[in-house]
C-alpha positions as CSV (number, residue, x, y, z in Angstrom):
1,M,103.4,124.0,69.7
2,G,103.9,124.1,65.9
3,H,106.4,122.8,63.4
4,I,109.1,125.3,62.3
5,I,111.2,125.2,59.1
6,A,114.2,127.6,59.0
7,G,117.3,128.3,57.0
8,R,120.5,130.4,57.2
9,F,121.4,133.0,54.5
10,D,124.5,134.7,53.3
11,D,123.0,138.2,53.5
12,Q,120.0,140.0,54.9
13,E,118.6,140.9,51.4
14,K,118.2,137.2,50.5
15,A,116.5,136.6,53.9
16,E,114.1,139.5,53.3
17,N,113.3,138.2,49.8
18,L,112.4,134.8,51.2
19,A,110.1,136.3,53.8
20,Q,108.2,138.1,51.1
21,A,108.0,134.9,49.0
22,L,106.7,133.0,52.0
23,E,103.9,135.6,52.4
24,E,103.1,135.4,48.7
25,A,102.9,131.6,49.0
26,G,100.2,131.9,51.7
27,I,102.2,131.7,54.9
28,D,100.8,134.2,57.5
29,K,103.2,137.1,57.9
30,D,103.0,136.7,61.7
31,K,104.3,133.1,61.4
32,V,107.5,134.2,59.6
33,S,110.5,135.3,61.6
34,V,113.6,137.0,60.2
35,F,116.4,137.3,62.7
36,Y,120.2,137.2,63.1
37,V,122.1,134.5,65.0
38,A,125.3,135.7,66.6
39,P,128.5,133.6,66.4
40,D,128.8,130.7,68.9
41,G,129.8,132.0,72.4
42,Q,128.2,135.4,71.8
43,H,124.5,134.7,72.5
44,H,124.5,136.3,76.0
45,V,122.5,133.5,77.5
46,L,124.3,134.0,80.9
47,P,123.9,137.2,83.0
48,L,127.5,138.2,82.3
49,G,127.4,137.2,78.7
50,G,128.4,134.2,76.7
51,D,126.7,130.8,76.3
52,K,128.4,128.4,78.8
53,G,129.7,128.7,82.3
54,S,133.1,127.3,81.1
55,S,134.7,126.1,78.0
56,P,133.9,122.4,77.4
57,G,137.6,121.9,76.4
58,A,138.8,123.3,79.7
59,S,137.1,120.8,82.0
60,E,140.4,119.1,83.0
61,S,142.6,122.3,83.2
62,G,142.1,122.7,87.0
63,K,143.6,119.3,87.7
64,G,146.5,120.1,85.3
65,A,147.1,123.4,87.1
66,W,147.4,121.7,90.5
67,M,149.7,119.0,89.2
68,G,151.9,121.5,87.4
69,A,152.0,123.8,90.4
70,G,153.2,121.0,92.7
71,A,155.9,119.8,90.3
72,G,156.9,123.3,89.5
73,A,157.2,124.3,93.2
74,V,159.5,121.3,93.9
75,A,161.7,122.0,90.9
76,G,161.8,125.7,91.6
77,A,162.7,125.1,95.2
78,A,165.5,122.8,94.2
79,V,166.9,125.3,91.8
80,G,166.4,128.2,94.2
81,S,168.2,126.4,97.0
82,V,171.5,127.7,95.5
83,G,170.4,131.2,96.7
84,G,169.8,130.1,100.3
85,P,166.4,130.1,102.2
86,V,165.1,133.2,100.3
87,G,166.0,131.6,97.0
88,V,164.1,128.4,98.0
89,G,160.9,130.5,98.6
90,I,161.3,132.6,95.4
91,G,162.2,129.5,93.3
92,A,159.2,127.6,94.7
93,G,156.8,130.5,93.9
94,V,158.1,131.0,90.4
95,G,158.1,127.2,89.8
96,A,154.5,126.8,91.1
97,Y,153.3,129.6,88.9
98,T,155.0,128.4,85.8
99,G,154.0,124.8,86.5
100,S,150.4,125.7,87.1
101,L,150.2,127.5,83.8
102,A,151.9,124.7,81.9
103,G,149.7,122.1,83.6
104,A,146.5,123.9,82.8
105,V,147.4,124.4,79.1
106,S,148.5,120.8,78.8
107,K,145.0,119.6,79.9
108,T,143.0,121.9,77.7
109,R,141.5,120.3,74.6
110,D,140.9,122.1,71.3
111,E,137.7,120.2,70.5
112,P,135.1,119.1,73.1
113,E,134.4,115.4,73.2
114,S,131.5,114.4,71.0
115,D,128.2,113.2,72.6
116,P,127.7,109.6,71.5
117,E,123.9,109.9,72.1
118,A,123.7,112.7,69.6
119,V,125.5,110.6,66.9
120,K,122.9,107.8,67.4
121,S,120.1,110.1,66.3
122,Q,118.9,109.4,62.7
123,A,118.5,113.1,62.0
124,Q,121.7,115.0,61.3
125,L,122.5,117.3,64.2
126,T,124.9,120.2,63.9
127,D,125.7,123.5,65.5
128,R,123.8,126.5,64.3
129,K,126.0,128.8,62.2
130,S,125.8,132.6,62.6
131,G,124.1,134.9,60.1
132,P,120.7,136.0,58.9
133,H,118.0,133.3,59.4
134,V,114.3,133.0,58.3
135,A,111.9,130.7,60.1
136,A,108.3,129.8,59.3
137,E,105.8,128.0,61.5
138,V,104.0,125.6,59.1
139,N,101.4,122.9,59.1
140,G,102.0,119.6,57.3
141,A,100.7,120.9,53.9
142,H,103.2,123.8,53.7
143,R,106.3,121.9,55.0
144,D,107.7,120.9,51.6
145,K,106.7,124.1,49.9
146,V,108.6,126.2,52.6
147,I,111.7,123.9,52.4
148,G,111.7,124.4,48.6
149,L,111.4,128.1,48.9
150,I,114.2,128.4,51.4
151,R,116.5,126.4,49.1
152,D,115.3,128.3,46.0
153,H,116.3,131.6,47.7
154,G,119.8,130.4,48.6
155,G,119.1,129.1,52.1
156,K,121.7,126.9,53.8
157,E,121.4,124.4,56.7
158,V,117.6,124.1,56.3
159,E,116.4,122.9,59.7
160,E,113.2,121.8,61.4
161,A,112.2,122.2,65.0
162,D,109.2,122.3,67.2
163,G,108.2,125.7,68.5
164,S,106.0,128.7,68.2
165,I,106.2,131.9,66.1
166,E,103.9,134.7,67.1
167,D,104.0,138.3,65.8
168,S,107.0,137.3,63.7
169,E,109.1,136.2,66.7
170,W,110.3,132.6,67.3
171,L,109.3,132.6,71.0
172,D,111.2,129.5,72.1
173,F,114.3,129.8,70.0
174,D,117.5,128.8,71.6
175,P,120.7,129.5,69.5
176,T,122.8,127.1,71.6
177,K,120.7,124.0,70.8
178,P,121.9,121.7,68.0
179,V,120.1,122.0,64.7
180,K,118.1,119.1,63.2
181,L,118.8,119.4,59.5
182,V,116.1,118.5,57.0
183,S,117.0,115.3,55.2
184,G,118.6,115.6,51.8
185,Q,121.3,118.2,52.8
C-alpha cells in the first residue's frame, strides 16, 4: 500500500492542468487519478443507492413516533368520544397518525452527534467535499512536491491517505470516509 496525496478543485480544467503538471514533475501517469466525488449521500455505496442505511440524525425518531402515536390516540379518542363509538375510533386513528408524525419529527436532529474519538486525533479530520479531485500515489521524496503543486494549481482540502493507485484509478478510495487533511490548512 502506498501513500496518497489528493486535493479538491473548483473545476475540471484546473484538475486536468494539475495532472499534467504532476506528470511533468516526474510522477508516473498511472499513479495519478483524476475523478469526481459526488455530494454526500449520493455515492451509491448501498445496493439501492445512498451512503447510509439511515440518517444519523433520525436514530431516535422511531421512539418519538411510538410515544406520539400513543399520546395522540388517547387525545383523539377523547375528542372523538363526542361523536359516539365511531367517533372514538376515528379520533383515535387520526390522533395516532398525527401524534406519530409529530413525535418522529421532534426526535429528529439536524446534526449528527460528533464522534469524540475522531476529535482526539491530532490530524484534522473532515468530510470530503464534492467536486473534481486529483490524487497521486507518492513516495517520501515526492510528498512535499505534490502538496506544493496541488496548492499552486488551486487545490483545496489537500489530504493524505494510505492506498493504491493503478492505471490512474484509486483502487481503495471510499468517498464516505473522513479526510485526513495535510497540516498547514
